[in-house]
C-alpha positions as CSV (number, residue, x, y, z in Angstrom):
1,M,2.4,-259.5,28.5
2,S,3.0,-259.9,32.3
3,T,3.7,-263.3,33.9
4,R,2.1,-264.5,37.1
5,L,4.6,-266.2,39.3
6,K,4.4,-267.9,42.7
7,L,7.6,-267.9,44.7
8,I,8.6,-271.1,46.5
9,S,7.8,-271.1,50.2
10,A,7.2,-273.5,53.1
11,Q,3.8,-271.8,53.6
12,P,0.9,-272.3,51.3
13,A,-0.8,-269.4,49.4
14,Q,-4.4,-268.6,50.0
15,A,-6.7,-270.9,47.9
16,V,-9.3,-268.3,47.2
17,E,-8.5,-265.0,45.5
18,P,-10.2,-261.9,46.8
19,E,-13.0,-260.2,44.7
20,A,-11.6,-257.6,42.4
21,V,-12.3,-254.0,43.4
22,L,-9.8,-252.2,41.1
23,E,-9.3,-253.3,37.4
24,V,-6.8,-251.8,35.0
25,Q,-7.1,-252.8,31.4
26,G,-4.6,-251.8,28.6
27,L,-3.4,-248.6,30.4
28,S,-0.8,-246.5,28.5
29,K,0.5,-243.0,28.9
30,I,2.4,-240.9,26.4
31,F,3.9,-237.6,27.3
32,R,4.5,-235.0,24.5
33,V,6.9,-232.2,25.3
34,N,7.7,-229.8,22.4
35,Q,8.8,-232.1,19.6
36,T,9.5,-235.1,21.9
37,T,7.3,-238.1,22.6
38,F,7.9,-240.2,25.7
39,H,6.1,-243.5,26.3
40,A,5.9,-243.7,30.1
41,L,3.5,-246.7,30.4
42,E,2.5,-249.4,27.9
43,N,-0.4,-251.9,28.2
44,I,-0.6,-252.0,32.0
45,R,-3.1,-254.7,33.1
46,F,-3.9,-256.0,36.6
47,Q,-6.6,-256.4,39.2
48,A,-6.5,-255.6,42.9
49,G,-8.8,-257.6,45.2
50,T,-10.8,-256.3,48.1
51,G,-8.5,-256.0,51.1
52,E,-5.4,-256.9,49.0
53,L,-2.0,-255.3,49.6
54,I,-0.1,-255.0,46.3
55,C,3.4,-253.5,46.0
56,V,4.5,-252.0,42.7
57,L,8.3,-252.6,42.4
58,G,10.7,-251.3,39.9
59,P,13.7,-249.1,39.1
60,S,13.5,-245.3,38.9
61,G,11.9,-244.1,35.7
62,C,9.7,-247.1,35.1
63,G,6.5,-245.2,35.6
64,K,5.4,-246.2,39.1
65,T,4.5,-242.7,40.2
66,T,2.8,-242.0,36.8
67,L,0.7,-245.1,37.3
68,L,-0.5,-243.9,40.7
69,K,-1.3,-240.5,39.4
70,I,-3.5,-242.0,36.7
71,L,-5.2,-244.4,39.2
72,S,-5.9,-241.4,41.5
73,G,-7.3,-239.4,38.6
74,F,-4.7,-236.6,38.8
75,I,-3.7,-237.2,35.1
76,P,-5.6,-239.0,32.3
77,P,-4.3,-242.1,30.5
78,S,-3.5,-242.0,26.8
79,A,-5.3,-245.3,26.4
80,G,-7.0,-248.0,28.5
81,Q,-9.5,-248.1,31.2
82,I,-9.7,-248.1,35.0
83,T,-12.7,-249.3,36.9
84,L,-13.5,-249.2,40.6
85,N,-16.2,-251.7,41.6
86,G,-17.2,-251.9,37.9
87,L,-17.5,-248.1,37.4
88,P,-15.0,-246.2,35.2
89,V,-12.5,-243.8,36.9
90,F,-12.1,-240.4,35.2
91,R,-11.2,-237.9,38.0
92,P,-10.0,-237.7,41.6
93,G,-12.4,-238.9,44.3
94,P,-12.5,-239.9,48.0
95,D,-12.8,-243.5,47.0
96,R,-9.1,-243.4,46.0
97,C,-6.8,-241.6,48.5
98,V,-3.1,-241.0,48.1
99,V,-0.3,-240.9,50.6
100,F,2.9,-239.3,49.2
101,Q,6.6,-239.6,50.2
102,E,6.3,-236.0,51.5
103,D,3.7,-235.9,54.3
104,A,1.9,-232.9,52.7
105,L,0.4,-231.8,56.0
106,F,-0.9,-228.3,56.5
107,P,1.8,-226.7,58.7
108,W,-0.6,-224.2,60.3
109,L,-3.0,-226.9,61.5
110,T,-2.6,-229.1,64.5
111,V,-2.4,-232.9,64.3
112,A,-6.1,-233.3,65.1
113,E,-7.1,-230.5,62.6
114,N,-5.0,-232.1,59.8
115,I,-6.8,-235.5,60.4
116,A,-10.2,-233.9,60.5
117,F,-9.6,-231.7,57.4
118,G,-10.9,-234.2,54.9
119,L,-14.3,-234.4,56.7
120,K,-15.1,-230.8,55.9
121,G,-17.9,-230.4,53.4
122,R,-19.3,-233.9,54.1
123,G,-22.3,-232.6,56.0
124,L,-21.2,-234.1,59.3
125,G,-22.1,-232.4,62.5
126,T,-19.4,-231.1,64.9
127,R,-19.9,-234.0,67.3
128,S,-19.5,-236.6,64.5
129,V,-16.3,-235.0,63.2
130,R,-14.9,-234.9,66.7
131,Q,-15.7,-238.5,67.3
132,E,-14.2,-239.7,64.1
133,T,-11.1,-237.6,64.7
134,E,-10.7,-239.1,68.1
135,R,-11.1,-242.6,66.7
136,F,-8.3,-242.1,64.2
137,L,-6.0,-240.3,66.6
138,S,-6.3,-243.4,68.7
139,L,-5.7,-245.7,65.7
140,V,-2.5,-244.0,64.9
141,N,-1.5,-243.6,68.6
142,L,-1.2,-239.8,68.5
143,E,-3.8,-238.8,71.1
144,A,-1.1,-237.2,73.2
145,F,0.0,-235.1,70.2
146,R,-3.4,-233.8,69.1
147,N,-2.5,-230.2,69.6
148,Y,1.0,-230.3,68.2
149,L,1.9,-228.6,64.9
150,P,3.6,-230.7,62.2
151,R,7.0,-229.0,62.8
152,E,6.8,-230.2,66.4
153,I,6.6,-234.0,65.7
154,S,8.9,-236.6,64.1
155,G,8.9,-237.8,60.5
156,G,7.3,-241.0,61.4
157,M,4.6,-239.2,63.3
158,K,3.9,-237.0,60.3
159,Q,3.4,-240.0,58.1
160,R,1.0,-241.5,60.7
161,V,-1.0,-238.2,60.6
162,A,-1.0,-238.4,56.8
163,L,-2.3,-241.9,56.9
164,A,-5.0,-241.0,59.4
165,R,-6.1,-238.0,57.3
166,V,-6.8,-240.2,54.3
167,L,-8.1,-243.3,56.1
168,I,-10.7,-241.2,57.9
169,L,-12.4,-240.8,54.5
170,N,-12.8,-244.6,54.3
171,P,-11.4,-244.9,50.7
172,K,-12.0,-248.1,48.8
173,V,-8.4,-248.0,47.6
174,L,-5.3,-246.5,49.3
175,L,-2.6,-245.4,46.9
176,M,0.9,-245.0,48.5
177,D,3.8,-243.5,46.6
178,E,7.0,-244.5,48.5
179,P,5.6,-243.0,51.7
180,F,8.5,-244.2,53.9
181,A,11.4,-243.6,51.6
182,A,12.5,-240.4,53.4
183,L,12.6,-242.0,56.8
184,D,15.6,-243.5,58.6
185,A,16.0,-247.3,58.5
186,Q,14.6,-248.0,61.9
187,T,11.6,-245.6,61.6
188,R,10.9,-247.1,58.2
189,E,10.6,-250.6,59.6
190,E,8.4,-249.3,62.4
191,M,6.1,-247.6,59.8
192,Q,5.9,-250.8,57.8
193,T,4.8,-252.7,60.8
194,F,2.4,-249.9,61.8
195,L,0.9,-249.9,58.2
196,L,0.3,-253.7,58.4
197,T,-1.4,-253.3,61.8
198,L,-3.8,-250.6,60.4
199,W,-4.4,-252.7,57.3
200,K,-5.4,-255.7,59.4
201,K,-7.8,-253.6,61.4
202,L,-9.4,-251.6,58.5
203,S,-9.0,-254.1,55.5
204,H,-8.4,-251.5,52.8
205,T,-7.2,-252.4,49.4
206,I,-3.6,-250.9,49.2
207,L,-1.4,-250.2,46.1
208,F,2.0,-249.4,47.5
209,V,4.8,-248.1,45.2
210,T,8.4,-248.9,46.2
211,H,11.8,-249.5,44.8
212,D,12.9,-251.4,47.9
213,V,12.8,-255.2,47.5
214,T,12.8,-255.9,51.3
215,E,10.0,-253.5,51.8
216,A,7.9,-255.2,49.1
217,V,8.5,-258.7,50.5
218,T,7.7,-257.4,54.0
219,L,4.3,-255.9,53.0
220,A,2.8,-257.4,49.9
221,D,0.3,-260.1,49.1
222,R,1.4,-259.6,45.5
223,I,4.3,-257.8,43.8
224,L,4.0,-256.2,40.4
225,V,7.5,-256.0,38.9
226,M,7.9,-253.3,36.4
227,D,10.6,-252.5,33.8
228,K,11.0,-249.2,31.8
229,N,11.3,-247.6,28.4
230,P,8.3,-248.0,28.3
231,G,7.0,-248.9,31.7
232,R,5.4,-252.3,31.7
233,I,4.4,-255.0,34.3
234,R,6.7,-257.9,33.6
235,H,5.8,-260.1,36.5
236,D,2.9,-260.5,38.9
237,I,4.2,-262.4,41.8
238,A,2.3,-263.9,44.8
239,V,4.1,-263.8,48.1
240,P,2.9,-266.7,50.2
241,L,4.8,-266.1,53.4
242,K,2.7,-266.0,56.5
243,R,2.6,-262.8,58.6
244,P,4.4,-261.6,60.6
245,R,7.3,-262.1,58.2
246,M,10.7,-262.7,59.6
247,R,13.4,-260.8,57.7
248,E,16.0,-263.2,59.1
249,S,14.3,-266.3,57.7
250,S,15.6,-268.3,54.7
251,A,12.2,-268.1,53.0
252,F,12.3,-264.3,53.3
253,H,15.8,-264.1,51.8
254,H,14.8,-266.5,49.0
255,Q,12.0,-264.1,48.0
256,C,14.3,-261.1,48.0
257,K,17.0,-263.0,46.1
258,H,14.5,-264.0,43.4
259,L,13.2,-260.4,43.0
260,Y,16.7,-258.9,42.8
261,A,17.4,-261.4,40.0
262,L,14.2,-260.3,38.1
263,L,15.1,-256.7,38.5
264,R,18.6,-257.2,37.2
265,T,17.2,-259.1,34.2
266,E,14.8,-256.3,33.4
267,T,17.5,-253.6,33.8
268,A,19.9,-255.5,31.6
269,G,17.2,-256.1,29.0
């Protein structure tokens, strides 16, 4: 059973919780390989509200990526149910888009062509596709790089292209699997700020997997703290710090310190 906590802060939390768009009830996953059974996830339960940014935080091996793969429809759960706006989720769909740690861009397509790729087969005319592509090139500040190939741009730019490629599909939920982990520290902070800017403009519901405490406190409205063997949500924590969040502030450090303590407790247990 997970616990819902609210960390102490000088700033009040929002009084009204957002309407739930994603609901996860009793989700479990068991892998069977040869004669071995591995319980990856057990009784995962949570809701994600419309426009909410939730970070899933936990050590390696706690099932964070497995959870995202199930939510995206890439693999089935062993038990439990996922609903999106009240409808059950059984398979992948454009209402749930994933951004991975690797940018997964098509190396033979330009920046603009990568962004436009997801619109193929949607029955849009050439003009509409071009307009939408231009809009998202502008949103991710890559108009000047529209004709560049992925190998010709930086890691941060590649992740902006990856973001634009899924956001152009207007998903209800954006699933992000440690998307900035491979970037250097400065670029990673820049991408966190950039993601928050996009989120403020587009108001998507985001589920963001990370093992980085500072990243979670920087980004999240709520943080789901997981432990492992099997993977479970132990704590559901509201982060009431106002944005933009100052990493140098005592309140920010307090949030991080509390989360580190929770992670140490789960690891020790």
